[in-house]
N, C-alpha and C positions, 0 to 999 in steps of 0.2 A: 504494500500500500504506500503510495507516494503522493502527498499533497503538493501543490505548487501555488505559485502566486504570479501575478502579472506585474508589469511595469518595472521589472528589475529591482523590486524592493528587497530589502534584507529579509531572507526567509530561510528556514531550515529544511533540509531534506530528511525525511524520516522513513524508516522501513522497519517492519516487524517480520521476522523469519521464524516459522514454526511455532508461533505463539509464545516464544521464549526469548529469542535473541532480538535486541533492539539496536538500530543504527540511528544516530542523530548527528547531523553535521551540515556542512555548507558545500561540500564537494559536488560539482556538476560533472556529468559524464561527457566532457569535451576536452580538446587539447589545451585550451587556455587554462582551465582549472588544474590540469595535470602539470603544466610546465611554467605558467606565469603567475597565476593568482596564488595568494596564500589561503589555503583551505584547511579546514579541520574536520575531523569526524571521530565519533566515539561508538564503539560496540560494547554492549553490556548483555550478559546472559542473566535476565531477571524477568521471570514470568509475570510478576506483579506489575512491573513497569511496562511490559509489553501489553498487558491488558488495558492499562491506562492510556497508553499511546494509541491503541486501536480506538478507544472511546473518543479521544480528542480528534483523531483523524475523521471519524464518522461524523462528529459534530461539525468539523471544519468543512467537510464535503458538502454539507447542507447549507452552510452559511457563507462561505467566503472562498470557494475554490472553483475551478473550471476543469472540465475534462476536455481534452484535445483529441480531435480525430480528423482524418481526411474527409473532405466533402465527396459526394458521389462522383465528381469528375476525377478523383484520384490525385489531383494536383494542389488544390487549395485546402486551407485548413478551416475547421469549424470549432468554436468554443461552445461547450455545453454547460449550462448552469441549471440549478433547480430553484424555482420560486414557488409561491403559494399555489399556482395552477399546474405545476409539474415541470417537466424538462423544457428548457428554452435553448434554441440553437441560434448562435450568433455568427455572422459571416466575417466580422472584423474583431481584432483583439479588443477585449473589453477594457474600458477605463483609459484608452489611449486617445488623446485629443488629435484633431486634424493637424495642429502645429507639430505635435510629436511625430506623426506619420511623415510630414514634410521634412522634418529634421532627419529622420532615419533615412528617407529616400536620398537626401543630399549627402549624408555622411557614409552611407553603405559602400560606395565605390572605394573609399579610403581605408576600409577595415580589411586587413588581410584575411583571406578565406580560412586559414588555419587557426585564426583567433575567434572564429564564430562558434 
């Protein structure tokens, strides 16, 4: 189980393995995190902590996280959230302003592919 956040905010990556092992950290699975960023992570074998992390993840999924998937075209992304009426499908990254999209469009050519 891995919750996420949008907008590049500071957030933790959390995983529970076999209801007993917990990982909490900041490491992304990308080359920049491996070679450039200062990242930390902690593994703990603690079933009580694992149960609590699962509970927090389940609450977070309902309140403040998005599930990401490919759209039917297989190329673009969709963000899925849950509100009072059920699942909501968004075609653009939530909480990103038009100014932020414009900024990303102009800066993207200057960011080396290996740092994405």
